[in-house]
Every structure is written in C-alpha cells, then in structure tokens.
N, C-alpha and C positions, 0 to 999 in steps of 0.2 A: 199766254205761253206760245212761243213760236213752234212750228213743226220741227225746225232744226234743233232747237233746245231740247224738245221732248225726245227726239230720235237719239241725240247724243246721250241724253240722260239714261235712256233704255240700254244703250250700248255700254255705258259706264257700269251700270248695275250688272249686266250680263258678264262682262269681263271680270269684274270683281268676284262675282259668285262662282264663276268657272274656276277661279284661282283659289276659292275657299277662304277668302280673306274677309274679315269683318270690316265694316265701314270705318270704324275708329282706327283699326290697324292700317288700313289702306291710306287713310288721311295722314296718319303719323309717318308712314313710310315715304309718302310724297310731300311731306311738310306742308299740308293744307289743313286748315281748320275743319274739323269734322262736320260742323254745321254747314259750312260752305260746300263741302263735298255732297252732303245730303241734299242741299238745294240744287246743286248741279244735276244730281241723279234724278231729282224730281222735275227737272226741266225748267226750273225757276230762275236760274242764273247761268251765265257762261263762265267757264274757268279760263284763266290766262293761258297762253300757249306754253309757257314754262311749266305750269301746273299740270297740263295735259301730258307733257313729255315725261314728267316725273311719275305720273300715274301709269303711263304706258310702260315705263321701265319697271315699275313695281309689279305690273301684270305680265311682264315678259312679252310685250307686243309693241307694235309701232303706233304712233299717235293717229295715223290714218285709219286705223281700225275703228276708232270712235266716230268716224265720219263715213263709214261704209266703203273704205278703201280709197277715198278721195281726200285731197288736201283742202281743208276749208278754213281753219282758225279765224284770223281777224275777228276775234271774239265772236265766232260763229256767224260771221258776216253781219256784224252789228246787231245781232239779236239780243245782246245782253242788256 
C-alpha cells in the first residue's frame, strides 16, 4: 500500500465520519460500490476522479480535501 493511498483513505474515513454517514450510505450517495469504497478507505485502491468528486459533494467538501488541500488525482499519481 502506498503512503498516498493510505493517507487518502484516512481522509476519506475522516470526512465520512465527520458527516455522520455510514459507509454504505456514502457509497450509495456517490454511486460507488460499497466494497470499493471500503477498499479505498483501507488504502488498498484508488478511486476514479469522478468518484472522488461525487464523494466530496456528498460530504460537502472539495475533492482537494482528500489530498491535504492539494490537487493530486491521476489515480493518486499512479498508485492504484
């Protein structure tokens, strides 16, 4: 697992829990398979940029929040 994937996963969990949203509900809201979201939160896989944007919208934040305020995607700089 790359450090970037792990860091993004921790931020995904943090934002979801701050919103008080269960993993399954967040996945449904963002139209992502719950297992895939769980893997992303565990730092095991990178989400696509569109998926990240949908999660950010569900959490009321900007996608850069998942990357410590920086723009990173490109599947987390090829860490997927």
